ZAZA-449872 format. One record per residue (C-alpha): residue number from 1; residue in one letter; x, y, z. Coordinates in nm, 2 decimals. Layout:
<recs>
+-----+----+--------+--------+--------+
:   i : aa :      x :      y :      z :
+-----+----+--------+--------+--------+
: NUM :  A :      X :      Y :      Z :
...
+-----+----+--------+--------+--------+
</recs>
This chain:
<recs>
+-----+----+--------+--------+--------+
:   i : aa :      x :      y :      z :
+-----+----+--------+--------+--------+
:   1 :  M :  -4.25 :   1.48 :  -2.75 :
:   2 :  K :  -4.34 :   1.10 :  -2.76 :
:   3 :  G :  -4.10 :   0.86 :  -2.70 :
:   4 :  L :  -3.81 :   1.19 :  -2.55 :
:   5 :  Y :  -3.67 :   1.13 :  -2.25 :
:   6 :  S :  -3.58 :   1.42 :  -2.11 :
:   7 :  Q :  -3.58 :   1.37 :  -1.78 :
:   8 :  M :  -3.53 :   1.02 :  -1.69 :
:   9 :  P :  -3.16 :   0.86 :  -1.69 :
:  10 :  T :  -3.04 :   0.63 :  -1.97 :
:  11 :  L :  -3.27 :   0.30 :  -1.92 :
:  12 :  S :  -3.06 :  -0.04 :  -1.85 :
:  13 :  P :  -2.93 :  -0.12 :  -2.20 :
:  14 :  D :  -2.96 :  -0.51 :  -2.37 :
:  15 :  F :  -2.58 :  -0.54 :  -2.32 :
:  16 :  S :  -2.61 :  -0.50 :  -1.96 :
:  17 :  G :  -2.89 :  -0.78 :  -1.97 :
:  18 :  V :  -2.72 :  -1.01 :  -2.09 :
:  19 :  C :  -2.38 :  -0.91 :  -1.85 :
:  20 :  S :  -2.61 :  -0.99 :  -1.53 :
:  21 :  T :  -2.72 :  -1.32 :  -1.62 :
:  22 :  L :  -2.38 :  -1.43 :  -1.71 :
:  23 :  F :  -2.20 :  -1.28 :  -1.48 :
:  24 :  E :  -2.16 :  -1.54 :  -1.21 :
:  25 :  L :  -2.12 :  -1.82 :  -1.42 :
:  26 :  D :  -1.73 :  -1.82 :  -1.46 :
:  27 :  G :  -1.70 :  -1.73 :  -1.83 :
:  28 :  T :  -1.53 :  -1.47 :  -2.01 :
:  29 :  V :  -1.80 :  -1.19 :  -2.10 :
:  30 :  I :  -1.64 :  -0.99 :  -2.40 :
:  31 :  I :  -1.84 :  -0.62 :  -2.54 :
:  32 :  H :  -1.71 :  -0.54 :  -2.82 :
:  33 :  D :  -1.71 :  -0.15 :  -2.78 :
:  34 :  A :  -1.47 :   0.10 :  -2.76 :
:  35 :  G :  -1.47 :   0.15 :  -2.32 :
:  36 :  G :  -1.77 :   0.34 :  -2.23 :
:  37 :  C :  -1.99 :   0.09 :  -2.27 :
:  38 :  T :  -1.85 :  -0.18 :  -2.03 :
:  39 :  G :  -1.77 :   0.09 :  -1.79 :
:  40 :  T :  -2.13 :   0.18 :  -1.78 :
:  41 :  Y :  -2.22 :  -0.19 :  -1.70 :
:  42 :  T :  -1.93 :  -0.19 :  -1.43 :
:  43 :  G :  -2.04 :   0.09 :  -1.30 :
:  44 :  Y :  -2.42 :   0.16 :  -1.29 :
:  45 :  D :  -2.63 :  -0.16 :  -1.37 :
:  46 :  E :  -2.41 :  -0.42 :  -1.15 :
:  47 :  P :  -2.44 :  -0.40 :  -0.78 :
:  48 :  R :  -2.20 :  -0.72 :  -0.75 :
:  49 :  W :  -1.97 :  -0.58 :  -0.92 :
:  50 :  Y :  -1.79 :  -0.41 :  -0.60 :
:  51 :  D :  -1.80 :  -0.74 :  -0.39 :
:  52 :  A :  -1.75 :  -1.03 :  -0.61 :
:  53 :  K :  -1.48 :  -1.10 :  -0.89 :
:  54 :  S :  -1.64 :  -1.18 :  -1.27 :
:  55 :  R :  -1.41 :  -1.18 :  -1.64 :
:  56 :  M :  -1.55 :  -0.88 :  -1.76 :
:  57 :  F :  -1.38 :  -0.73 :  -2.05 :
:  58 :  T :  -1.37 :  -0.44 :  -2.36 :
:  59 :  S :  -1.24 :  -0.51 :  -2.67 :
:  60 :  N :  -1.16 :  -0.14 :  -2.69 :
:  61 :  L :  -1.27 :  -0.13 :  -2.99 :
:  62 :  D :  -0.99 :   0.16 :  -3.15 :
:  63 :  D :  -1.05 :   0.39 :  -3.50 :
:  64 :  V :  -0.86 :   0.16 :  -3.66 :
:  65 :  E :  -1.04 :  -0.08 :  -3.62 :
:  66 :  A :  -1.37 :   0.07 :  -3.67 :
:  67 :  V :  -1.29 :   0.25 :  -3.96 :
:  68 :  L :  -1.11 :  -0.10 :  -4.20 :
:  69 :  G :  -1.33 :  -0.37 :  -3.96 :
:  70 :  T :  -1.00 :  -0.55 :  -3.84 :
:  71 :  D :  -1.16 :  -0.84 :  -3.63 :
:  72 :  E :  -0.80 :  -1.00 :  -3.64 :
:  73 :  I :  -0.73 :  -0.72 :  -3.35 :
:  74 :  L :  -1.04 :  -0.85 :  -3.14 :
:  75 :  L :  -0.89 :  -1.23 :  -3.19 :
:  76 :  D :  -0.57 :  -1.19 :  -3.07 :
:  77 :  K :  -0.70 :  -0.97 :  -2.72 :
:  78 :  V :  -0.92 :  -1.30 :  -2.65 :
:  79 :  F :  -0.63 :  -1.57 :  -2.73 :
:  80 :  S :  -0.41 :  -1.39 :  -2.55 :
:  81 :  A :  -0.63 :  -1.40 :  -2.21 :
:  82 :  D :  -0.74 :  -1.73 :  -2.27 :
:  83 :  E :  -0.36 :  -1.81 :  -2.19 :
:  84 :  Y :  -0.39 :  -1.68 :  -1.83 :
:  85 :  L :  -0.75 :  -1.70 :  -1.74 :
:  86 :  D :  -0.96 :  -2.06 :  -1.70 :
:  87 :  G :  -1.29 :  -1.95 :  -1.84 :
:  88 :  K :  -1.56 :  -2.21 :  -1.82 :
:  89 :  F :  -1.70 :  -2.06 :  -2.16 :
:  90 :  F :  -1.68 :  -1.70 :  -2.38 :
:  91 :  A :  -1.95 :  -1.41 :  -2.45 :
:  92 :  L :  -1.92 :  -1.23 :  -2.72 :
:  93 :  M :  -2.18 :  -0.90 :  -2.76 :
:  94 :  G :  -2.15 :  -0.57 :  -2.91 :
:  95 :  S :  -2.24 :  -0.20 :  -2.89 :
:  96 :  P :  -2.33 :   0.11 :  -3.13 :
:  97 :  S :  -2.01 :   0.09 :  -3.28 :
:  98 :  P :  -1.99 :  -0.28 :  -3.47 :
:  99 :  M :  -2.35 :  -0.31 :  -3.43 :
: 100 :  V :  -2.31 :  -0.02 :  -3.74 :
: 101 :  L :  -2.01 :  -0.17 :  -3.88 :
: 102 :  G :  -2.21 :  -0.50 :  -3.92 :
: 103 :  T :  -2.01 :  -0.71 :  -3.73 :
: 104 :  D :  -2.07 :  -1.07 :  -3.83 :
: 105 :  Y :  -2.06 :  -1.21 :  -3.42 :
: 106 :  K :  -2.13 :  -1.58 :  -3.44 :
: 107 :  A :  -1.81 :  -1.63 :  -3.71 :
: 108 :  L :  -1.58 :  -1.48 :  -3.43 :
: 109 :  C :  -1.77 :  -1.70 :  -3.20 :
: 110 :  K :  -1.65 :  -2.00 :  -3.42 :
: 111 :  L :  -1.35 :  -1.93 :  -3.44 :
: 112 :  I :  -1.29 :  -1.87 :  -3.05 :
: 113 :  S :  -1.45 :  -2.24 :  -3.03 :
: 114 :  N :  -1.24 :  -2.41 :  -3.28 :
: 115 :  R :  -0.92 :  -2.22 :  -3.10 :
: 116 :  T :  -0.98 :  -2.27 :  -2.75 :
: 117 :  G :  -1.23 :  -2.57 :  -2.74 :
: 118 :  K :  -1.45 :  -2.37 :  -2.55 :
: 119 :  P :  -1.81 :  -2.30 :  -2.54 :
: 120 :  A :  -1.84 :  -1.95 :  -2.75 :
: 121 :  M :  -2.22 :  -1.76 :  -2.73 :
: 122 :  S :  -2.26 :  -1.50 :  -2.94 :
: 123 :  F :  -2.56 :  -1.22 :  -2.87 :
: 124 :  T :  -2.60 :  -0.90 :  -3.17 :
: 125 :  T :  -2.67 :  -0.66 :  -2.87 :
: 126 :  K :  -2.67 :  -0.31 :  -3.00 :
: 127 :  G :  -2.70 :  -0.07 :  -2.69 :
: 128 :  T :  -2.99 :   0.05 :  -2.81 :
: 129 :  E :  -3.20 :  -0.19 :  -2.71 :
: 130 :  L :  -3.30 :  -0.24 :  -2.35 :
: 131 :  Y :  -3.19 :  -0.50 :  -2.08 :
: 132 :  D :  -3.45 :  -0.72 :  -2.11 :
: 133 :  E :  -3.39 :  -0.82 :  -2.46 :
: 134 :  G :  -3.05 :  -0.89 :  -2.34 :
: 135 :  I :  -3.15 :  -1.16 :  -2.02 :
: 136 :  S :  -3.41 :  -1.27 :  -2.26 :
: 137 :  K :  -3.16 :  -1.35 :  -2.52 :
: 138 :  A :  -2.87 :  -1.48 :  -2.28 :
: 139 :  L :  -3.11 :  -1.69 :  -2.10 :
: 140 :  L :  -3.17 :  -1.90 :  -2.38 :
: 141 :  G :  -2.85 :  -1.86 :  -2.52 :
: 142 :  L :  -2.72 :  -2.08 :  -2.15 :
: 143 :  A :  -3.00 :  -2.35 :  -2.28 :
: 144 :  K :  -2.93 :  -2.39 :  -2.63 :
: 145 :  T :  -2.55 :  -2.41 :  -2.54 :
: 146 :  F :  -2.52 :  -2.58 :  -2.24 :
: 147 :  L :  -2.85 :  -2.77 :  -2.14 :
: 148 :  P :  -2.80 :  -3.15 :  -2.24 :
: 149 :  Q :  -2.99 :  -3.35 :  -2.54 :
: 150 :  E :  -3.20 :  -3.50 :  -2.30 :
: 151 :  R :  -3.36 :  -3.48 :  -1.97 :
: 152 :  T :  -3.33 :  -3.80 :  -1.71 :
: 153 :  D :  -3.33 :  -3.85 :  -1.32 :
: 154 :  V :  -3.62 :  -3.61 :  -1.26 :
: 155 :  I :  -3.59 :  -3.47 :  -0.87 :
: 156 :  P :  -3.96 :  -3.47 :  -0.75 :
: 157 :  N :  -4.13 :  -3.18 :  -0.58 :
: 158 :  S :  -3.82 :  -3.00 :  -0.78 :
: 159 :  V :  -3.79 :  -2.60 :  -0.95 :
: 160 :  N :  -3.61 :  -2.41 :  -1.13 :
: 161 :  L :  -3.59 :  -2.01 :  -1.10 :
: 162 :  L :  -3.56 :  -1.84 :  -1.45 :
: 163 :  G :  -3.46 :  -1.45 :  -1.47 :
: 164 :  A :  -3.31 :  -1.42 :  -1.20 :
: 165 :  T :  -3.07 :  -1.06 :  -1.20 :
: 166 :  P :  -3.00 :  -0.78 :  -0.97 :
: 167 :  L :  -3.18 :  -0.56 :  -1.27 :
: 168 :  D :  -3.47 :  -0.67 :  -1.12 :
: 169 :  M :  -3.39 :  -0.90 :  -0.85 :
: 170 :  T :  -3.23 :  -0.57 :  -0.69 :
: 171 :  N :  -2.97 :  -0.85 :  -0.45 :
: 172 :  Q :  -2.93 :  -1.20 :  -0.34 :
: 173 :  H :  -3.16 :  -1.17 :  -0.03 :
: 174 :  N :  -3.47 :  -1.13 :  -0.22 :
: 175 :  V :  -3.39 :  -1.43 :  -0.44 :
: 176 :  D :  -3.32 :  -1.59 :  -0.10 :
: 177 :  V :  -3.66 :  -1.49 :   0.05 :
: 178 :  I :  -3.84 :  -1.67 :  -0.26 :
: 179 :  C :  -3.59 :  -2.01 :  -0.25 :
: 180 :  D :  -3.68 :  -2.04 :   0.11 :
: 181 :  L :  -4.06 :  -1.99 :   0.03 :
: 182 :  L :  -4.00 :  -2.29 :  -0.17 :
: 183 :  T :  -3.82 :  -2.52 :   0.03 :
: 184 :  A :  -4.11 :  -2.49 :   0.32 :
: 185 :  D :  -4.37 :  -2.58 :   0.09 :
: 186 :  G :  -4.17 :  -2.84 :   0.01 :
: 187 :  F :  -4.01 :  -2.78 :  -0.33 :
: 188 :  T :  -3.65 :  -2.85 :  -0.41 :
: 189 :  V :  -3.48 :  -2.55 :  -0.60 :
: 190 :  Q :  -3.26 :  -2.71 :  -0.85 :
: 191 :  S :  -3.12 :  -2.37 :  -1.01 :
: 192 :  V :  -3.14 :  -2.03 :  -1.03 :
: 193 :  W :  -3.05 :  -1.85 :  -1.38 :
: 194 :  A :  -2.87 :  -1.70 :  -1.26 :
: 195 :  M :  -2.81 :  -1.52 :  -0.88 :
: 196 :  G :  -2.62 :  -1.78 :  -0.67 :
: 197 :  N :  -2.57 :  -2.04 :  -0.87 :
: 198 :  S :  -2.30 :  -2.21 :  -1.04 :
: 199 :  L :  -2.25 :  -2.29 :  -1.45 :
: 200 :  E :  -2.23 :  -2.63 :  -1.35 :
: 201 :  E :  -2.59 :  -2.61 :  -1.13 :
: 202 :  I :  -2.77 :  -2.45 :  -1.42 :
: 203 :  K :  -2.60 :  -2.78 :  -1.65 :
: 204 :  G :  -2.84 :  -2.99 :  -1.39 :
: 205 :  S :  -3.15 :  -2.74 :  -1.51 :
: 206 :  L :  -3.30 :  -3.05 :  -1.69 :
: 207 :  Q :  -3.36 :  -3.25 :  -1.36 :
: 208 :  A :  -3.63 :  -3.06 :  -1.24 :
: 209 :  Q :  -3.99 :  -3.10 :  -1.30 :
: 210 :  C :  -4.07 :  -2.77 :  -1.36 :
: 211 :  N :  -3.96 :  -2.38 :  -1.43 :
: 212 :  V :  -4.10 :  -2.06 :  -1.27 :
: 213 :  A :  -4.02 :  -1.77 :  -1.49 :
: 214 :  L :  -4.00 :  -1.49 :  -1.24 :
: 215 :  T :  -3.95 :  -1.20 :  -1.49 :
: 216 :  A :  -4.08 :  -1.17 :  -1.85 :
: 217 :  S :  -3.75 :  -1.18 :  -1.98 :
: 218 :  A :  -3.72 :  -1.55 :  -1.90 :
: 219 :  L :  -4.10 :  -1.66 :  -2.05 :
: 220 :  K :  -3.90 :  -1.75 :  -2.41 :
: 221 :  T :  -3.65 :  -1.99 :  -2.25 :
: 222 :  A :  -3.95 :  -2.11 :  -2.01 :
: 223 :  R :  -4.13 :  -2.19 :  -2.36 :
: 224 :  Y :  -3.83 :  -2.31 :  -2.56 :
: 225 :  L :  -3.75 :  -2.58 :  -2.25 :
: 226 :  E :  -4.16 :  -2.68 :  -2.25 :
: 227 :  R :  -4.12 :  -2.76 :  -2.61 :
: 228 :  E :  -3.79 :  -2.95 :  -2.67 :
: 229 :  Y :  -3.79 :  -3.13 :  -2.31 :
: 230 :  N :  -4.13 :  -3.09 :  -2.21 :
: 231 :  M :  -4.11 :  -2.92 :  -1.92 :
: 232 :  P :  -4.37 :  -2.74 :  -1.77 :
: 233 :  Y :  -4.39 :  -2.35 :  -1.63 :
: 234 :  V :  -4.57 :  -2.10 :  -1.44 :
: 235 :  A :  -4.51 :  -1.76 :  -1.49 :
: 236 :  G :  -4.57 :  -1.60 :  -1.11 :
: 237 :  S :  -4.40 :  -1.37 :  -0.85 :
: 238 :  F :  -4.41 :  -1.51 :  -0.47 :
: 239 :  T :  -4.61 :  -1.15 :  -0.29 :
: 240 :  G :  -4.78 :  -1.17 :   0.00 :
: 241 :  T :  -4.91 :  -1.48 :   0.21 :
: 242 :  K :  -5.22 :  -1.55 :  -0.02 :
: 243 :  G :  -5.02 :  -1.51 :  -0.35 :
: 244 :  A :  -4.74 :  -1.65 :  -0.27 :
: 245 :  S :  -4.96 :  -1.96 :  -0.18 :
: 246 :  E :  -5.12 :  -1.92 :  -0.57 :
: 247 :  C :  -4.82 :  -1.98 :  -0.65 :
: 248 :  M :  -4.73 :  -2.28 :  -0.49 :
: 249 :  H :  -5.07 :  -2.45 :  -0.62 :
: 250 :  S :  -4.99 :  -2.38 :  -1.00 :
: 251 :  I :  -4.69 :  -2.51 :  -0.95 :
: 252 :  R :  -4.80 :  -2.86 :  -0.82 :
: 253 :  A :  -5.08 :  -2.80 :  -1.06 :
: 254 :  A :  -4.84 :  -2.77 :  -1.39 :
: 255 :  I :  -4.60 :  -3.06 :  -1.17 :
: 256 :  N :  -4.94 :  -3.26 :  -1.22 :
: 257 :  G :  -5.06 :  -3.20 :  -1.57 :
: 258 :  D :  -5.37 :  -3.05 :  -1.43 :
: 259 :  S :  -5.56 :  -2.68 :  -1.48 :
: 260 :  F :  -5.50 :  -2.41 :  -1.21 :
: 261 :  I :  -5.83 :  -2.18 :  -1.19 :
: 262 :  R :  -5.73 :  -1.83 :  -1.05 :
: 263 :  E :  -5.91 :  -1.69 :  -0.81 :
: 264 :  A :  -6.11 :  -1.36 :  -0.98 :
: 265 :  P :  -5.96 :  -1.02 :  -0.85 :
: 266 :  P :  -6.23 :  -0.82 :  -0.65 :
: 267 :  D :  -6.43 :  -0.60 :  -0.90 :
: 268 :  S :  -6.39 :  -0.25 :  -0.85 :
: 269 :  E :  -6.53 :   0.05 :  -1.13 :
: 270 :  D :  -6.23 :   0.26 :  -1.02 :
: 271 :  K :  -5.86 :   0.29 :  -1.06 :
: 272 :  R :  -5.73 :   0.34 :  -0.69 :
: 273 :  I :  -5.34 :   0.17 :  -0.76 :
: 274 :  L :  -5.10 :   0.15 :  -1.06 :
: 275 :  I :  -4.79 :  -0.04 :  -0.98 :
: 276 :  I :  -4.52 :   0.05 :  -1.23 :
: 277 :  G :  -4.21 :  -0.21 :  -1.28 :
: 278 :  E :  -4.11 :  -0.52 :  -1.44 :
: 279 :  Q :  -4.43 :  -0.72 :  -1.53 :
: 280 :  L :  -4.40 :  -1.02 :  -1.36 :
: 281 :  V :  -4.28 :  -0.87 :  -1.03 :
: 282 :  A :  -4.52 :  -0.62 :  -1.04 :
: 283 :  N :  -4.80 :  -0.89 :  -1.16 :
: 284 :  G :  -4.73 :  -1.07 :  -0.80 :
: 285 :  I :  -4.75 :  -0.74 :  -0.64 :
: 286 :  R :  -5.10 :  -0.70 :  -0.80 :
: 287 :  R :  -5.23 :  -1.02 :  -0.70 :
: 288 :  S :  -5.10 :  -1.00 :  -0.33 :
: 289 :  L :  -5.32 :  -0.71 :  -0.31 :
: 290 :  E :  -5.65 :  -0.89 :  -0.46 :
: 291 :  L :  -5.63 :  -1.17 :  -0.24 :
: 292 :  D :  -5.43 :  -1.03 :   0.13 :
: 293 :  Q :  -5.55 :  -0.70 :   0.09 :
: 294 :  G :  -5.94 :  -0.73 :  -0.07 :
: 295 :  M :  -5.87 :  -0.48 :  -0.36 :
: 296 :  G :  -5.91 :  -0.42 :  -0.70 :
: 297 :  G :  -5.86 :  -0.13 :  -0.94 :
: 298 :  V :  -5.54 :  -0.19 :  -0.97 :
: 299 :  D :  -5.32 :  -0.13 :  -1.31 :
: 300 :  V :  -4.95 :  -0.31 :  -1.39 :
: 301 :  A :  -4.72 :  -0.03 :  -1.66 :
: 302 :  T :  -4.37 :  -0.08 :  -1.76 :
: 303 :  L :  -4.11 :   0.08 :  -1.89 :
: 304 :  F :  -3.99 :  -0.26 :  -2.06 :
: 305 :  S :  -4.14 :  -0.54 :  -2.22 :
: 306 :  A :  -4.44 :  -0.71 :  -2.20 :
: 307 :  D :  -4.64 :  -1.03 :  -2.28 :
: 308 :  D :  -4.95 :  -1.01 :  -2.37 :
: 309 :  A :  -5.05 :  -1.36 :  -2.19 :
: 310 :  Y :  -4.99 :  -1.17 :  -1.87 :
: 311 :  K :  -5.18 :  -0.84 :  -1.93 :
: 312 :  R :  -5.48 :  -0.71 :  -1.84 :
: 313 :  E :  -5.68 :  -0.49 :  -1.96 :
: 314 :  G :  -5.59 :  -0.14 :  -1.84 :
: 315 :  D :  -5.20 :  -0.24 :  -1.88 :
: 316 :  A :  -4.90 :  -0.07 :  -2.08 :
: 317 :  A :  -4.56 :  -0.18 :  -2.18 :
: 318 :  H :  -4.31 :   0.05 :  -2.32 :
: 319 :  V :  -4.40 :   0.35 :  -2.15 :
: 320 :  D :  -4.25 :   0.69 :  -2.22 :
: 321 :  E :  -4.19 :   1.00 :  -1.99 :
: 322 :  E :  -4.55 :   1.14 :  -2.14 :
: 323 :  W :  -4.74 :   0.90 :  -2.01 :
: 324 :  L :  -4.60 :   0.86 :  -1.70 :
: 325 :  K :  -4.64 :   1.20 :  -1.62 :
: 326 :  A :  -5.02 :   1.18 :  -1.71 :
: 327 :  A :  -5.13 :   0.87 :  -1.55 :
: 328 :  L :  -4.86 :   0.95 :  -1.22 :
: 329 :  C :  -5.07 :   1.26 :  -1.15 :
: 330 :  S :  -5.39 :   1.14 :  -1.29 :
: 331 :  D :  -5.72 :   1.14 :  -1.07 :
: 332 :  N :  -5.79 :   0.81 :  -1.15 :
: 333 :  Y :  -5.49 :   0.67 :  -0.90 :
: 334 :  C :  -5.51 :   0.74 :  -0.53 :
: 335 :  T :  -5.18 :   0.52 :  -0.49 :
: 336 :  I :  -4.85 :   0.51 :  -0.66 :
: 337 :  V :  -4.60 :   0.21 :  -0.65 :
: 338 :  C :  -4.26 :   0.21 :  -0.81 :
: 339 :  D :  -3.92 :   0.32 :  -0.79 :
: 340 :  R :  -3.89 :   0.59 :  -0.62 :
: 341 :  L :  -3.68 :   0.79 :  -0.87 :
: 342 :  L :  -4.01 :   0.76 :  -1.08 :
: 343 :  W :  -4.19 :   0.94 :  -0.81 :
: 344 :  E :  -3.95 :   1.24 :  -0.71 :
: 345 :  L :  -3.91 :   1.32 :  -1.10 :
: 346 :  F :  -4.33 :   1.32 :  -1.19 :
: 347 :  A :  -4.51 :   1.31 :  -0.90 :
: 348 :  E :  -4.33 :   1.40 :  -0.56 :
: 349 :  D :  -4.58 :   1.69 :  -0.57 :
: 350 :  A :  -4.88 :   1.51 :  -0.64 :
: 351 :  N :  -5.17 :   1.46 :  -0.38 :
: 352 :  K :  -5.09 :   1.05 :  -0.37 :
: 353 :  N :  -4.97 :   0.79 :  -0.16 :
: 354 :  F :  -4.67 :   0.68 :  -0.28 :
: 355 :  Y :  -4.52 :   0.28 :  -0.21 :
: 356 :  E :  -4.17 :   0.24 :  -0.33 :
: 357 :  L :  -4.07 :  -0.07 :  -0.58 :
: 358 :  P :  -3.66 :  -0.05 :  -0.61 :
: 359 :  H :  -3.58 :  -0.14 :  -0.99 :
: 360 :  V :  -3.23 :  -0.18 :  -1.08 :
: 361 :  A :  -3.28 :  -0.10 :  -1.41 :
: 362 :  V :  -3.46 :   0.20 :  -1.39 :
: 363 :  S :  -3.23 :   0.40 :  -1.14 :
: 364 :  S :  -2.90 :   0.24 :  -1.08 :
: 365 :  R :  -2.70 :   0.29 :  -0.80 :
: 366 :  L :  -3.05 :   0.47 :  -0.61 :
: 367 :  G :  -3.18 :   0.18 :  -0.54 :
: 368 :  W :  -2.89 :  -0.08 :  -0.50 :
: 369 :  T :  -2.89 :  -0.05 :  -0.15 :
: 370 :  S :  -3.28 :  -0.08 :  -0.11 :
: 371 :  P :  -3.42 :  -0.26 :   0.24 :
: 372 :  I :  -3.75 :  -0.32 :   0.04 :
: 373 :  C :  -3.80 :  -0.65 :  -0.06 :
: 374 :  P :  -4.09 :  -0.69 :  -0.32 :
: 375 :  F :  -4.14 :  -1.13 :  -0.20 :
: 376 :  G :  -4.24 :  -1.28 :   0.08 :
: 377 :  N :  -4.44 :  -1.08 :   0.36 :
: 378 :  G :  -4.12 :  -0.81 :   0.33 :
: 379 :  F :  -4.32 :  -0.58 :   0.07 :
: 380 :  F :  -4.62 :  -0.52 :   0.31 :
: 381 :  S :  -4.37 :  -0.45 :   0.70 :
: 382 :  V :  -4.22 :  -0.18 :   0.54 :
: 383 :  S :  -4.29 :   0.08 :   0.80 :
: 384 :  G :  -4.54 :   0.33 :   0.63 :
: 385 :  Q :  -4.61 :   0.15 :   0.31 :
: 386 :  N :  -4.91 :  -0.03 :   0.47 :
: 387 :  E :  -5.04 :   0.29 :   0.59 :
: 388 :  A :  -5.02 :   0.44 :   0.19 :
: 389 :  L :  -5.21 :   0.14 :   0.04 :
: 390 :  A :  -5.51 :   0.15 :   0.32 :
: 391 :  D :  -5.56 :   0.52 :   0.27 :
: 392 :  G :  -5.56 :   0.40 :  -0.09 :
: 393 :  K :  -5.80 :   0.17 :  -0.09 :
+-----+----+--------+--------+--------+
</recs>
């Protein structure tokens, strides 16, 4: 049955995307739920939970609140917590139960802000959408809440990185690899939304000359910043030598207001490689395969949303189990690049080469400790993986 998930575990939901984006920003983050949704995020979607502190709470929605819709109970809990905590802001989001109740999050946040004097953001998450939607809402909420009205004191050759969370990036090391590549090429990383940076650094984002959307979830915020503050943006990844170099050139072109023409991909009559992952990360790997390895015939697919501006013919978004089974076992592809969980569920017995691309939003704890970095040259230096691609050529 199309759209039915019978083998795969639950994918990371929208509230996990919001929480992951806000985790390091020193706010008080509240999921309005009965406790289970908060446990899902902290236990299965957040690698940093066991090594770092964050003010992450559940409203512990009970039967009385669910039946009567008594918001005063939630507000009393928030105000009580604020007496003991010194968070810089509040973030309130929902789960399936309050979605059914029709909870007015904006009104609750206005009451919270008026009482505490602190910014309060609301996110209409439902638990029925996926993590990328949550990240997109959280990034845009940060921009609208904390950035000043005017852009001043621009720092030459500086960039913001948008859309960095462990759900796509896996760990801080992978983000550091991108920052090191930019620094080595003469750029200054003004802020990272939102791994390894503070809220104060994000507030200073308007000093950057250009924004870089690392994931499709960041594109809505990048376009908002371009529209409101005339900040150019590029969407790209930093995989391989020539792939990363092309991304650097596109950033410089955006800063200078120039057009940037990308080299055409190699011609190929056959489909040889399928990459399944976050759209822009997968696009970066494809681009490096084309530029660094001279390979064509590469398709990208994602279980999540994809922006049409960065799709090619043959790419697919919101794929399901039925699609995965057919594609991973298809004779069209010699090599599969995807999370190990997808490979083991659908294609481990297929006569194909496998190239691992960890995606925490898909495989949860199974990918937390993966040593594979999809950025820089590390992705192609993992033992055995180059051989897999070479065999698939």
